[in-house]
C-alpha positions in Angstrom: 17.0 18.6 19.0 17.7 17.5 15.4 18.4 13.9 15.1 20.3 12.0 12.4 18.0 10.5 9.8 19.2 7.0 10.7 18.1 7.2 14.3 14.7 5.7 14.9 11.8 8.0 15.8 9.7 7.5 18.8 6.7 9.7 17.9 4.7 10.1 14.7 1.9 12.3 13.6 -1.0 10.8 11.8 0.1 12.6 8.5 3.6 11.1 8.9 2.2 7.5 9.1 -0.3 8.2 6.2 2.5 9.4 4.0 4.9 6.6 4.9 2.4 3.9 4.2 0.6 5.5 1.3 -2.8 5.5 3.0 -5.1 8.3 4.0 -5.4 9.8 7.4 -9.0 8.8 7.3 -8.0 5.1 7.0 -5.8 5.5 10.1 -8.7 7.2 12.0 -11.0 4.3 10.8 -8.6 1.7 12.4 -8.6 3.8 15.5 -12.4 3.9 15.6 -12.4 0.1 15.3 -10.1 -0.1 18.3 -7.1 -1.5 16.3 -5.0 1.6 17.0 -4.9 3.6 20.3 -2.8 6.7 19.8 -2.2 9.1 22.7 -3.8 12.5 22.5 -2.1 15.8 23.1 -4.7 18.4 22.9 -6.6 17.4 19.8 -3.6 15.9 18.1 -3.0 12.1 17.8 0.4 11.0 18.8 1.5 7.6 17.6 4.4 5.7 19.1 6.6 3.1 17.5 4.3 0.4 18.9 1.4 2.0 17.1 3.4 2.1 13.9 4.2 -1.6 14.3 0.5 -2.4 14.7 -0.3 -0.4 11.6 2.2 -2.4 9.7 0.5 -5.6 10.9 -3.0 -4.2 10.1 -2.0 -3.3 6.6 -0.3 -6.6 6.0 -3.3 -8.5 7.3 -5.6 -6.5 5.0 -3.3 -7.1 2.0 -3.4 -10.8 2.7 -7.2 -10.8 2.9 -7.8 -11.1 6.7 -10.9 -9.6 8.2 -10.6 -6.7 10.6 -12.0 -9.2 13.2 -9.1 -11.6 12.6 -6.6 -8.7 12.8 -8.2 -7.4 16.0 -7.9 -10.9 17.6 -4.3 -11.1 16.6 -3.5 -7.6 17.9 -5.2 -8.3 21.2 -2.7 -11.0 21.7 0.1 -8.6 20.6 -1.0 -6.3 23.4 -1.2 -9.2 25.9 2.4 -10.1 25.1 1.3 -13.8 24.7 3.8 -14.9 22.1 2.7 -18.6 22.0 -1.0 -17.8 21.8 -0.3 -15.1 19.2 1.7 -17.5 17.0 -0.9 -20.3 17.4 -3.7 -18.0 16.4 -1.7 -16.8 13.4 -1.0 -20.4 12.2 -4.8 -21.2 12.5 -5.8 -18.0 10.6 -3.2 -18.5 7.9 -4.3 -22.1 7.4 -7.9 -21.0 7.1 -6.9 -18.3 4.6 -4.8 -20.7 2.6 -7.7 -23.2 2.4 -10.0 -20.5 1.2 -7.6 -19.2 -1.4 -6.8 -22.7 -2.6 -10.5 -23.3 -3.1 -10.9 -20.0 -4.9 -7.9 -20.8 -7.1 -9.5 -24.1 -8.1 -12.7 -22.3 -9.0 -10.8 -19.7 -11.0 -8.9 -22.4 -12.9 -12.2 -24.1 -13.8 -13.7 -20.8 -14.9 -10.6 -19.9 -16.9 -10.7 -23.3 -18.6 -14.4 -22.9 -19.5 -13.9 -19.4 -20.9 -10.9 -20.5 -23.0 -13.1 -23.3 -24.4 -15.9 -20.8 -25.2 -13.4 -18.5 -26.9 -12.0 -21.3 -28.9 -15.4 -22.4 -30.1 -16.4 -18.8 -30.9 -13.2 -18.3 -32.8 -13.9 -21.5 -34.8 -17.4 -20.3 -35.6 -16.1 -16.9 -36.8 -13.6 -18.7 -39.0 -16.4 -20.8 -40.5 -18.5 -17.7 -41.0 -15.6 -15.9 -42.7 -14.9 -18.9 -44.9 -18.6 -19.2 -45.9 -18.7 -15.4 -46.6 -15.6 -15.6 -48.7 -17.0 -18.5 -50.7 -20.3 -16.5 -51.4 -18.2 -13.5 -52.5 -16.3 -15.7 -54.9 -19.5 -16.9 -56.5 -20.6 -13.4 -57.1 -23.7 -11.4 -56.3 -26.0 -13.7 -58.4 -25.3 -16.7 -56.1 -26.2 -14.6 -53.0 -29.5 -13.4 -54.5 -30.4 -16.8 -55.8 -30.4 -18.2 -52.3 -32.6 -15.3 -51.0 
């Protein structure tokens, strides 16, 4: 029953998927509890098929791109319904929403970065002025410092 490594597998244990994708088995059970994955049960063991593995890939990609579990669930429900046009249409809408949000966040970040750079520049100039004033006082000697006090 040994198969060549290049031949695709049909069944996966939860530990196999966790190892393959670098996630915990708890994460996979969480996605199952949320209804995103529906493995078969054999006794107490979860058995995942290639379709479950493909769904897990979509879930992980969606999370990495910042989509909510609700968005991912909506998309997967169309995946299960085999409604390709509706699935692609929903994907386009969700991607557009995500791009708009990220573009807004990018603009906010650019503004914040600009402000922080300006503050740093001003603080650096102030330090340079303070260093120059301190050096001038040191050149005048201790009597100039105590005369001001």
